[in-house]
N, CA, C and O of each residue as an XYZ file, in Angstrom:
452
protein
N      12.065     17.406    -44.795
C      11.911     17.889    -46.140
C      12.992     18.909    -46.481
O      12.661     19.994    -46.960
N      14.240     18.615    -46.258
C      15.262     19.596    -46.597
C      15.600     19.608    -48.086
O      15.469     18.605    -48.788
N      16.037     20.776    -48.535
C      16.500     20.971    -49.899
C      17.788     21.776    -49.821
O      17.820     22.835    -49.195
N      18.844     21.288    -50.447
C      20.121     21.992    -50.450
C      20.494     22.307    -51.897
O      20.658     21.414    -52.728
N      20.620     23.595    -52.167
C      20.961     24.087    -53.506
C      22.367     24.676    -53.427
O      22.597     25.654    -52.717
N      23.290     24.085    -54.149
C      24.695     24.500    -54.123
C      25.072     25.096    -55.468
O      24.970     24.440    -56.505
N      25.510     26.350    -55.437
C      25.976     27.028    -56.640
C      27.459     27.329    -56.468
O      27.879     27.835    -55.428
N      28.250     27.017    -57.490
C      29.677     27.304    -57.456
C      30.094     27.937    -58.779
O      29.430     27.754    -59.799
N      31.192     28.677    -58.756
C      31.659     29.314    -59.988
C      32.769     28.502    -60.647
O      33.592     29.044    -61.385
N      32.787     27.231    -60.381
C      33.750     26.301    -60.945
C      33.000     25.101    -61.497
O      31.839     24.892    -61.148
N      33.636     24.307    -62.350
C      33.007     23.057    -62.799
C      32.914     22.066    -61.639
O      33.758     22.063    -60.743
N      31.893     21.239    -61.666
C      31.773     20.148    -60.694
C      31.878     18.839    -61.474
O      30.929     18.444    -62.150
N      33.019     18.167    -61.385
C      33.136     16.861    -62.047
C      32.108     15.882    -61.474
O      31.708     16.001    -60.316
N      31.692     14.930    -62.280
C      30.643     13.992    -61.873
C      30.998     13.261    -60.581
O      30.141     13.104    -59.711
N      32.227     12.817    -60.443
C      32.621     12.105    -59.221
C      32.563     13.017    -58.003
O      32.196     12.576    -56.914
N      32.923     14.283    -58.178
C      32.850     15.244    -57.080
C      31.396     15.467    -56.671
O      31.092     15.563    -55.482
N      30.501     15.548    -57.651
C      29.079     15.724    -57.344
C      28.542     14.532    -56.560
O      27.799     14.702    -55.593
N      28.915     13.342    -56.973
C      28.477     12.144    -56.249
C      28.995     12.144    -54.821
O      28.273     11.765    -53.899
N      30.229     12.563    -54.632
C      30.803     12.610    -53.286
C      30.100     13.663    -52.429
O      29.822     13.426    -51.253
N      29.818     14.806    -53.011
C      29.106     15.841    -52.258
C      27.698     15.375    -51.898
O      27.236     15.610    -50.781
N      27.014     14.718    -52.830
C      25.673     14.203    -52.544
C      25.714     13.202    -51.398
O      24.863     13.231    -50.509
N      26.698     12.324    -51.422
C      26.835     11.327    -50.360
C      27.062     11.998    -49.006
O      26.401     11.672    -48.020
N      28.006     12.939    -48.972
C      28.342     13.577    -47.698
C      27.235     14.497    -47.192
O      27.005     14.573    -45.985
N      26.552     15.192    -48.088
C      25.421     16.019    -47.654
C      24.283     15.148    -47.147
O      23.569     15.532    -46.221
N      24.110     13.977    -47.751
C      23.103     13.031    -47.276
C      23.356     12.600    -45.847
O      22.416     12.401    -45.076
N      24.610     12.458    -45.494
C      24.971     12.107    -44.118
C      24.867     13.325    -43.196
O      24.391     13.217    -42.065
N      25.313     14.478    -43.685
C      25.375     15.685    -42.863
C      24.002     16.227    -42.483
O      23.868     16.903    -41.463
N      22.980     15.942    -43.287
C      21.655     16.499    -42.997
C      21.126     16.006    -41.649
O      20.228     16.618    -41.071
N      21.677     14.914    -41.158
C      21.276     14.420    -39.829
C      21.647     15.415    -38.729
O      21.078     15.362    -37.639
N      22.592     16.320    -38.996
C      22.949     17.352    -38.016
C      21.760     18.263    -37.706
O      21.700     18.880    -36.642
N      20.817     18.340    -38.647
C      19.604     19.140    -38.443
C      18.430     18.283    -37.978
O      17.295     18.755    -37.901
N      18.715     17.028    -37.669
C      17.652     16.135    -37.229
C      16.795     15.631    -38.369
O      15.673     15.175    -38.149
N      17.313     15.707    -39.591
C      16.571     15.272    -40.768
C      17.234     14.047    -41.373
O      18.357     13.694    -41.015
N      16.529     13.404    -42.291
C      16.999     12.169    -42.894
C      17.292     12.359    -44.379
O      16.631     13.145    -45.058
N      18.282     11.635    -44.869
C      18.587     11.643    -46.293
C      17.396     11.140    -47.112
O      17.275     11.465    -48.294
N      16.521     10.353    -46.492
C      15.353      9.822    -47.195
C      14.438     10.927    -47.725
O      13.676     10.701    -48.664
N      14.509     12.120    -47.129
C      13.669     13.233    -47.552
C      14.472     14.360    -48.194
O      13.905     15.390    -48.558
N      15.760     14.183    -48.333
C      16.640     15.235    -48.823
C      16.620     15.335    -50.353
O      16.748     14.332    -51.055
N      16.457     16.562    -50.853
C      16.599     16.827    -52.283
C      17.794     17.760    -52.448
O      17.973     18.706    -51.679
N      18.609     17.477    -53.466
C      19.806     18.262    -53.731
C      19.764     18.832    -55.141
O      19.213     18.221    -56.056
N      20.352     20.003    -55.300
C      20.555     20.583    -56.623
C      21.956     21.175    -56.650
O      22.356     21.887    -55.728
N      22.699     20.876    -57.712
C      24.040     21.407    -57.899
C      24.071     22.228    -59.187
O      23.603     21.778    -60.232
N      24.621     23.423    -59.099
C      24.823     24.268    -60.272
C      26.292     24.654    -60.317
O      26.815     25.254    -59.378
N      26.943     24.311    -61.401
C      28.341     24.698    -61.533
C      28.495     25.793    -62.581
O      27.557     26.113    -63.312
N      29.681     26.352    -62.638
C      30.012     27.424    -63.589
C      29.074     28.622    -63.487
O      28.796     29.283    -64.487
N      28.583     28.903    -62.270
C      27.720     30.071    -62.061
C      28.570     31.342    -62.060
O      29.750     31.315    -61.710
N      27.964     32.428    -62.448
C      28.649     33.721    -62.403
C      28.453     34.308    -61.011
O      27.475     35.011    -60.753
N      29.381     34.016    -60.130
C      29.356     34.518    -58.763
C      30.483     35.529    -58.583
O      31.595     35.331    -59.073
N      30.184     36.604    -57.881
C      31.168     37.631    -57.565
C      31.165     37.848    -56.059
O      30.112     37.827    -55.423
N      32.330     38.054    -55.503
C      32.454     38.422    -54.098
C      33.527     39.484    -54.010
O      34.647     39.295    -54.486
N      33.180     40.604    -53.399
C      34.079     41.752    -53.318
C      34.476     42.226    -54.717
O      35.598     42.680    -54.937
N      33.539     42.113    -55.651
C      33.758     42.574    -57.008
C      34.610     41.674    -57.875
O      34.977     42.052    -58.988
N      34.933     40.482    -57.381
C      35.843     39.589    -58.094
C      35.179     38.237    -58.313
O      34.537     37.700    -57.411
N      35.335     37.695    -59.504
C      34.774     36.381    -59.808
C      35.854     35.336    -60.057
O      35.539     34.184    -60.355
N      37.118     35.719    -59.939
C      38.215     34.796    -60.252
C      38.484     33.793    -59.131
O      38.970     32.693    -59.393
N      38.177     34.156    -57.904
C      38.397     33.282    -56.763
C      37.301     32.201    -56.726
O      36.152     32.487    -57.061
N      37.638     30.975    -56.326
C      36.597     29.948    -56.183
C      35.549     30.365    -55.137
O      35.893     30.719    -54.009
N      34.282     30.319    -55.526
C      33.185     30.768    -54.660
C      32.046     29.754    -54.661
O      31.871     28.982    -55.604
N      31.277     29.781    -53.573
C      30.080     28.940    -53.467
C      29.006     29.666    -52.676
O      29.293     30.364    -51.704
N      27.768     29.489    -53.106
C      26.608     29.941    -52.341
C      25.707     28.731    -52.165
O      25.278     28.110    -53.137
N      25.427     28.406    -50.907
C      24.632     27.219    -50.591
C      23.374     27.665    -49.855
O      23.445     28.360    -48.841
N      22.227     27.257    -50.378
C      20.947     27.574    -49.760
C      20.358     26.288    -49.195
O      20.164     25.311    -49.919
N      20.076     26.295    -47.898
C      19.488     25.136    -47.226
C      18.071     25.520    -46.816
O      17.872     26.406    -45.985
N      17.092     24.846    -47.408
C      15.695     25.083    -47.058
C      15.224     23.919    -46.203
O      15.544     22.761    -46.473
N      14.465     24.240    -45.175
C      14.106     23.240    -44.181
C      12.646     23.371    -43.789
O      12.172     24.459    -43.460
N      11.942     22.255    -43.827
C      10.584     22.220    -43.299
C      10.722     22.137    -41.786
O      11.274     21.170    -41.261
N      10.227     23.134    -41.095
C      10.386     23.196    -39.651
C      11.593     24.050    -39.304
O      11.895     25.023    -39.995
N      12.278     23.685    -38.234
C      13.412     24.488    -37.799
C      14.455     23.595    -37.140
O      14.231     22.406    -36.909
N      15.583     24.194    -36.847
C      16.669     23.514    -36.140
C      17.315     24.529    -35.206
O      17.027     25.724    -35.281
N      18.168     24.061    -34.348
C      18.820     24.956    -33.390
C      19.970     25.714    -34.045
O      20.484     25.301    -35.085
N      20.360     26.798    -33.444
C      21.505     27.577    -33.918
C      22.759     26.712    -33.947
O      23.555     26.801    -34.882
N      22.936     25.889    -32.945
C      24.092     24.996    -32.865
C      24.098     23.998    -34.027
O      25.148     23.718    -34.604
N      22.937     23.473    -34.360
C      22.844     22.530    -35.476
C      23.209     23.208    -36.792
O      23.920     22.635    -37.617
N      22.716     24.438    -36.984
C      23.064     25.182    -38.194
C      24.567     25.462    -38.245
O      25.189     25.372    -39.303
N      25.130     25.795    -37.111
C      26.570     26.058    -37.037
C      27.368     24.823    -37.458
O      28.332     24.929    -38.215
N      26.966     23.669    -36.971
C      27.652     22.420    -37.327
C      27.515     22.105    -38.811
O      28.477     21.676    -39.449
N      26.316     22.317    -39.364
C      26.123     22.031    -40.779
C      26.915     23.014    -41.643
O      27.475     22.622    -42.667
N      26.967     24.270    -41.246
C      27.778     25.240    -41.984
C      29.237     24.797    -42.007
O      29.891     24.872    -43.047
N      29.746     24.338    -40.874
C      31.119     23.844    -40.821
C      31.333     22.661    -41.740
O      32.352     22.575    -42.425
N      30.372     21.745    -41.757
C      30.480     20.557    -42.605
C      30.429     20.922    -44.086
O      31.220     20.415    -44.881
N      29.501     21.799    -44.458
C      29.379     22.228    -45.846
C      30.656     22.935    -46.298
O      31.155     22.682    -47.394
N      31.178     23.816    -45.455
C      32.389     24.552    -45.784
C      33.572     23.605    -45.956
O      34.354     23.743    -46.897
N      33.699     22.653    -45.052
C      34.783     21.669    -45.144
C      34.632     20.833    -46.414
O      35.611     20.595    -47.122
N      33.430     20.396    -46.696
C      33.158     19.576    -47.879
C      33.537     20.302    -49.167
O      34.193     19.727    -50.035
N      33.124     21.564    -49.292
C      33.446     22.330    -50.496
C      34.950     22.562    -50.623
O      35.486     22.605    -51.731
N      35.622     22.710    -49.494
C      37.068     22.852    -49.520
C      37.753     21.569    -49.939
O      38.647     21.582    -50.785
N      37.335     20.458    -49.347
C      37.953     19.165    -49.633
C      37.692     18.687    -51.059
O      38.600     18.189    -51.725
N      36.470     18.835    -51.522
C      36.070     18.251    -52.804
C      36.313     19.195    -53.987
O      36.715     18.748    -55.061
N      36.069     20.506    -53.796
C      36.187     21.446    -54.910
C      37.267     22.511    -54.703
O      37.414     23.408    -55.533
N      38.013     22.422    -53.620
C      39.087     23.388    -53.309
C      38.572     24.821    -53.214
O      39.251     25.759    -53.630
N      37.379     24.984    -52.669
C      36.833     26.322    -52.438
C      37.168     26.696    -51.000
O      36.760     25.992    -50.076
N      37.903     27.790    -50.787
C      38.302     28.163    -49.434
C      37.113     28.602    -48.586
O      36.095     29.048    -49.116
N      37.247     28.475    -47.282
C      36.163     28.810    -46.360
C      35.681     30.253    -46.525
O      34.490     30.525    -46.371
N      36.590     31.178    -46.836
C      36.171     32.569    -46.976
C      35.500     32.856    -48.318
O      35.157     34.000    -48.613
N      35.315     31.817    -49.126
C      34.591     31.954    -50.382
C      33.258     31.228    -50.367
O      32.662     31.001    -51.420
N      32.778     30.856    -49.168
C      31.536     30.083    -49.045
C      30.520     30.851    -48.210
O      30.803     31.249    -47.080
N      29.349     31.055    -48.769
C      28.203     31.589    -48.033
C      27.175     30.461    -47.905
O      26.937     29.713    -48.853
N      26.576     30.353    -46.730
C      25.508     29.381    -46.499
C      24.312     30.139    -45.936
O      24.426     30.869    -44.951
N      23.168     29.954    -46.579
C      21.930     30.600    -46.147
C      20.946     29.523    -45.702
O      20.857     28.460    -46.316
N      20.208     29.807    -44.630
C      19.191     28.878    -44.127
C      17.820     29.523    -44.219
O      17.646     30.692    -43.877
N      16.850     28.747    -44.685
C      15.459     29.189    -44.738
C      14.591     28.132    -44.067
O      14.664     26.950    -44.405
N      13.777     28.563    -43.123
C      12.839     27.659    -42.440
C      11.430     27.965    -42.938
O      11.083     29.119    -43.191
N      10.628     26.913    -43.074
C       9.240     27.116    -43.498
C       8.314     26.169    -42.739
O       8.696     25.060    -42.367
N       7.103     26.631    -42.525
C       6.063     25.788    -41.923
C       5.159     25.197    -42.991
O       4.257     24.416    -42.686
N       5.398     25.566    -44.241
C       4.538     25.129    -45.337
C       5.384     24.443    -46.404
O       6.286     25.051    -46.980
N       5.085     23.175    -46.660
C       5.848     22.419    -47.648
C       4.881     21.465    -48.323
O       4.157     20.725    -47.657
N       4.873     21.486    -49.640
C       3.967     20.635    -50.392
C       4.682     19.417    -50.950
O       5.862     19.467    -51.297
N       3.931     18.316    -51.027
C       4.451     17.069    -51.589
C       3.270     16.177    -51.933
O       2.308     16.104    -51.170
N       3.328     15.515    -53.040
C       2.291     14.593    -53.509
C       0.922     15.251    -53.592
O      -0.102     14.641    -53.283
N       0.927     16.509    -54.017
C      -0.343     17.198    -54.247
C      -1.012     17.813    -53.035
O      -2.114     18.350    -53.149
N      -0.368     17.747    -51.864
C      -0.924     18.390    -50.672
C       0.225     18.953    -49.831
O       1.395     18.832    -50.193
N      -0.125     19.556    -48.725
C       0.885     20.173    -47.849
C       0.964     19.466    -46.505
O      -0.012     18.898    -46.014
N       2.138     19.519    -45.936
C       2.323     18.971    -44.584
C       1.737     19.917    -43.569
O       1.786     19.644    -42.370
């Protein structure tokens, strides 16, 4: 039951969004999860500041996960997300933050797992 919310301070062209969705769908397997349960949200043109500056390309990515994964798995996914944002949106690695949240409680279809 992963959810990945990507916020960037740049526009995301439709083709770029489709490419990111495709690659994140594949990358979620690094956490032992399947694209079949993955939900994505993309927000572009967000007002993000880092070190008091908003002119540099920036991204904040929140990955929510039902259950948990290993530190190594998170490290690999962070690398993949950072590379993806660099390749697709030209956001440099030092402009990307990735946050992970684990939960034991997740609701779907009117009940909880």
